[in-house]
C-alpha positions in Angstrom: -78.8 -9.3 -2.4 -78.9 -12.4 -0.7 -80.4 -14.4 -4.0 -77.2 -13.1 -5.9 -74.8 -14.2 -3.2 -76.1 -17.0 -3.5 -75.4 -17.5 -7.2 -71.8 -15.4 -7.1 -71.1 -18.4 -4.3 -72.5 -21.1 -6.7 -70.3 -19.5 -9.4 -67.3 -19.2 -8.0 -64.7 -21.9 -8.3 -65.0 -24.7 -5.9 -63.9 -28.4 -6.5 -66.9 -29.7 -4.4 -69.5 -27.6 -6.2 -68.4 -28.2 -9.9 -68.1 -31.6 -9.2 -71.4 -32.2 -7.9 -72.7 -29.7 -11.4 -70.5 -32.6 -13.3 -72.4 -35.2 -11.9 -75.8 -33.6 -12.1 -75.6 -33.0 -15.6 -73.9 -36.5 -16.5 -77.2 -37.7 -15.0 -79.3 -36.1 -16.9 -77.5 -37.0 -20.1 -77.6 -40.5 -19.1 -81.3 -40.4 -18.5 -82.5 -38.7 -21.5 -80.4 -41.5 -23.4 -81.9 -44.0 -21.9 -85.5 -42.3 -22.5 -84.5 -41.4 -26.0 -83.3 -45.3 -26.8 -86.3 -46.6 -25.8 -88.8 -45.1 -27.9 -89.1 -46.6 -31.5 -87.5 -44.9 -35.1 -86.8 -45.7 -38.5 -83.6 -46.1 -40.3 -81.3 -47.4 -43.1 -78.8 -50.1 -42.0 -76.7 -51.9 -44.1 -77.0 -55.8 -44.0 -74.2 -58.3 -45.3 -76.2 -60.3 -48.6 -75.6 -64.1 -49.5 -76.7 -65.9 -52.1 -77.3 -69.7 -51.9 -76.8 -71.4 -54.6 -75.0 -74.9 -55.4 -71.1 -73.5 -55.2 -69.7 -76.8 -56.7 -71.9 -76.3 -60.0 -72.0 -72.7 -60.1 -69.4 -69.7 -59.9 -69.9 -65.9 -60.2 -68.6 -64.4 -63.0 -68.8 -61.0 -61.6 -68.9 -59.7 -57.9 -71.8 -60.3 -56.5 -73.7 -57.3 -54.1 -71.9 -57.5 -51.1 -74.5 -55.5 -49.1 -78.3 -55.1 -48.9 -79.8 -51.5 -47.7 -82.9 -51.9 -45.6 -85.1 -49.4 -44.5 -85.9 -50.6 -40.7 -88.3 -49.8 -37.9 -87.5 -50.8 -34.5 -86.6 -50.2 -30.3 -83.7 -47.8 -30.3 -81.4 -49.8 -28.8 -81.7 -52.3 -31.3 -80.8 -50.1 -34.1 -78.1 -48.5 -32.3 -76.5 -52.0 -32.2 -76.9 -52.7 -35.7 -75.5 -49.6 -36.9 -72.4 -50.0 -34.4 -72.3 -53.8 -36.4 -73.3 -55.6 -33.5 -75.0 -58.6 -34.3 -76.2 -57.9 -38.0 -77.7 -60.9 -39.3 -76.7 -61.8 -43.0 -79.4 -61.8 -45.5 -79.8 -64.8 -47.5 -81.2 -64.9 -50.7 -82.2 -68.8 -52.2 -80.8 -68.9 -56.3 -82.6 -72.2 -57.4 -81.8 -71.6 -61.2 -78.3 -69.0 -60.5 -77.7 -68.8 -64.2 -80.9 -67.8 -65.6 -80.7 -64.8 -62.8 -79.4 -61.7 -64.3 -80.8 -59.1 -61.8 -83.5 -59.0 -58.9 -85.9 -56.4 -58.3 -85.5 -55.0 -54.6 -88.8 -55.4 -53.9 -89.0 -58.9 -54.9 -87.0 -59.4 -51.6 -89.0 -58.4 -49.3 -90.6 -61.7 -48.3 -86.9 -63.5 -47.7 -85.8 -60.2 -45.7 -88.8 -59.9 -43.5 -88.1 -63.5 -42.3 -84.5 -63.0 -41.5 -84.8 -59.3 -39.4 -85.8 -60.7 -36.2 -86.7 -58.3 -34.1 -86.9 -55.3 -36.4 -90.1 -54.1 -38.8 -89.3 -53.7 -42.1 -90.4 -50.6 -44.1 -88.8 -50.8 -47.8 -85.9 -52.3 -49.7 -83.7 -49.3 -50.4 -81.9 -50.9 -53.3 -83.5 -50.6 -56.5 -81.8 -53.8 -58.5 -78.9 -55.6 -57.8 -77.2 -57.1 -60.4 -75.6 -60.9 -60.7 -73.5 -62.5 -62.9 -73.5 -66.5 -62.5 -72.4 -69.1 -64.7 -71.8 -73.0 -64.6 -68.4 -74.0 -63.3 -66.1 -76.1 -65.1 -62.7 -77.4 -64.2 -59.6 -77.3 -67.1 -56.0 -78.1 -66.8 -53.3 -75.9 -68.3 -49.9 -76.7 -69.2 -46.6 -74.5 -67.6 -43.8 -72.9 -69.3 -41.4 -70.0 -68.2 -41.0 -67.0 -70.3 -37.2 -66.0 -69.7 -37.0 -63.2 -71.9 -36.8 -60.8 -68.8 -34.0 -62.5 -67.2 -30.2 -61.4 -67.7 -26.8 -63.0 -67.4 -23.2 -62.2 -66.4 -21.1 -62.3 -69.2 -20.4 -65.8 -70.3 -22.8 -66.8 -68.3 -25.9 -68.8 -68.9 -28.7 -71.9 -68.5 -26.9 -75.1 -68.4 -30.0 -77.3 -67.6 -33.5 -77.9 -69.1 -36.0 -75.3 -67.5 -38.5 -77.6 -65.0 -41.5 -76.0 -63.3 -43.1 -77.7 -60.6 -45.6 -78.9 -61.3 -45.5 -78.7 -64.9 -50.0 -77.9 -65.1 -52.4 -76.0 -63.2 -56.2 -77.0 -63.0 -57.9 -74.1 -63.2 -61.5 -74.0 -62.5 -64.2 -71.3 -62.2 -67.0 -69.8 -64.7 -67.2 -71.4 -67.8 -66.6 -68.0 -69.8 -63.5 -67.4 -68.2 -62.2 -71.1 -67.9 -62.9 -71.5 -71.5 -61.2 -68.5 -72.8 -57.9 -69.7 -71.4 -55.2 -71.1 -73.7 -53.3 -74.8 -73.2 -50.4 -73.0 -72.5 -49.7 -70.7 -69.4 -46.5 -68.3 -69.0 -44.6 -67.6 -65.9 -42.7 -64.4 -66.4 -39.2 -65.1 -64.8 -37.4 -62.3 -64.2 -33.3 -62.0 -62.8 -30.6 -59.8 -63.5 -27.0 -60.7 -64.3 -27.5 -64.0 -63.0 -24.4 -66.3 -62.3 -25.7 -69.2 -59.8 -28.5 -71.4 -60.2 -31.8 -70.4 -60.0 -34.8 -71.6 -58.1 -38.0 -69.5 -57.2 -41.4 -69.8 -56.5 -44.3 -67.9 -58.7 -48.0 -67.4 -58.5 -49.9 -68.6 -61.5 -51.6 -65.5 -62.3 -54.3 -65.2 -65.1 -56.9 -62.8 -66.0 -60.1 -62.5 -63.6 -58.0 -64.1 -61.5 -60.6 -63.1 -58.6 -62.8 -65.5 -60.3 -60.7 -68.3 -60.9 -58.8 -70.8 -58.3 -55.9 -72.3 -59.2 -54.4 -75.6 -57.7 -51.8 -75.0 -57.2 -51.7 -71.7 -56.8 -48.3 -71.3 -56.8 -45.6 -73.0 -59.0 -41.7 -73.5 -59.0 -39.4 -72.6 -61.6 -35.6 -73.7 -61.2 -32.7 -74.2 -63.5 -28.7 -74.6 -63.4 -26.7 -71.6 -64.3 -23.3 -71.5 -65.3 -20.2 -70.6 -67.9 -21.4 -71.3 -71.7 -20.3 -70.7 -75.2 -21.7 -70.2 -78.2 -21.4 -72.7 -81.1 -21.9 -71.8 -84.6 -22.2 -74.1 -87.3 -23.9 -74.6 -91.0 -26.3 -76.5 -92.3 -27.8 -78.1 -95.3 -31.5 -76.5 -96.0 -33.6 -79.6 -96.7 -36.4 -78.0 -99.5 -40.0 -79.0 -99.5 -41.7 -79.6 -102.7 -41.9 -76.2 -104.7 -43.5 -75.3 -107.8 -41.3 -74.9 -110.9 -39.5 -71.5 -111.5 -39.6 -70.9 -107.6 -35.7 -70.0 -106.1 -34.7 -70.7 -102.5 -32.0 -68.8 -101.0 -29.5 -69.7 -99.0 -28.6 -73.5 -100.0 -27.3 -73.7 -96.2 -28.6 -72.3 -93.1 -25.7 -70.9 -90.0 -27.4 -71.8 -87.0 -26.1 -70.5 -83.7 -26.6 -72.4 -80.5 -25.9 -71.5 -76.8 -24.3 -74.4 -74.5 -22.1 -75.4 -71.3 -18.6 -75.3 -71.8 -18.5 -78.8 -70.6 -20.5 -80.4 -73.2 -18.8 -78.8 -76.1 -16.9 -81.8 -77.1 -20.6 -83.5 -76.7 -22.3 -81.3 -79.2 -19.5 -81.4 -82.1 -20.5 -85.2 -81.8 -24.2 -84.3 -82.1 -23.9 -81.7 -84.5 -25.0 -83.9 -88.0 -28.4 -84.4 -86.0 -29.7 -80.5 -87.0 -32.0 -80.5 -89.7 -33.0 -77.4 -91.4 -36.7 -77.0 -93.5 -39.2 -74.8 -93.9 -43.3 -74.3 -95.0 -43.2 -72.9 -98.5 -45.1 -69.7 -98.4 -47.6 -69.0 -101.2 -45.4 -66.0 -103.3 -46.9 -64.4 -106.3 -44.6 -64.1 -109.4 -41.9 -61.3 -108.7 -42.2 -61.1 -104.9 -39.5 -62.0 -102.7 -40.7 -63.3 -99.2 -38.3 -63.7 -96.2 -39.3 -66.5 -93.5 -37.5 -68.4 -90.6 -36.7 -71.7 -91.0 -38.2 -74.8 -88.9 -35.0 -76.2 -86.7 -35.5 -79.9 -85.4 -32.7 -81.6 -83.7 -30.9 -79.7 -81.0 -29.9 -81.5 -78.2 -32.0 -80.8 -75.0 -28.7 -79.5 -73.2 -28.3 -76.5 -75.7 -30.5 -73.5 -77.3 -31.4 -72.2 -80.5 -30.0 -68.4 -80.6 -30.2 -67.2 -84.0 -30.3 -68.6 -87.8 -30.2 -67.2 -91.3 -33.6 -66.3 -93.0 -34.5 -67.6 -96.0 -35.4 -66.0 -99.0 -38.1 -67.6 -101.5 -39.0 -65.8 -104.7 -40.4 -66.7 -107.9 -39.5 -64.9 -111.0 
C-alpha cells in the first residue's frame, strides 16, 4: 500500500515534481541525441555544382546542372550540418574543352568529388549523367528601332518629332548559336494609350533566350514629342520602271497621305515636290493582275507617311 501511495503522490499535480520530471526527460533526450550524432551514418547530400572553364571565350547555351547529389558517410554532427546547408562546399569540375563535352557520366566525377568533400567519405555519385551545352562566346552590335503599333493618341494628336532611341544600338554577347540567329535590328515594343504629351520611357532590351545573352546596355530610352497634328493628302505622279511591251499600270498618279505637326503645314507645302513614287515591276503572267504597294521616297523627316494608293499591274 505504501508503494501505491508513493506513486500516487508522484502523479499528483505538483509543480515541483513535474518540473523535475521534465528536466529529467530533457536531459535524457539531449544525452540520446549527442550519443546518436557521434556515430557514423550514410546519407544523400546535395552539393552546389560549378564548372571551371574560360568564361571569356565560352558561354552556356542551356542551364548548367546546379547541384550534384552524392551519397556520403561521416560523423552525425557533420552530416547534420551539411543537410542544414551549413558550410556545404561547392563541387567544382574542370572543363578543358567545354565545347566538346555534351554529357558527363556521374561515375567519372568521383576523383574530383573525393578531393573536395573534406572529412566526409564518398560512397557513390547518385546522379547517372550530367548534360551540358557550352558554345563559343561571340559579340554583335544590333540596331534598335521603335515599334509604335501599340501607341494611341488623343484625337488630332500625334508624333511631331523624330523618334529617338538612346542608345540607338546594343551589343549582344553570348553563345554563338543564339547571337548568330539575331537580326541586324531589334524592335522595342512601345506602349501608350491616348497620348497628348511628350513621351519618354526606359525600356528593357529583350530577346529570345534572354537569360543566356548579356546586353550592353540592357536598357534603352525611347523619346518623342507629341502635339497637335493633321493629315495632308497629295497626288504624286508615278514614275514607271522599264516594263515589257503590253504591260499596263494603273493609276498614273498615287495619292499619298502624310501626317504632320500643324506648325509644319507651310513647310510641307514647300517640300511636297520632293516626293517621288515608283515600284518594282513584278513577274506578271499574261491575263493576270497584281496589286502591289508603291515605293515612296522624299518624305520629309518631320512628316510620316500614313497611307498610299495601291498599284495595279496587268498583262492583257
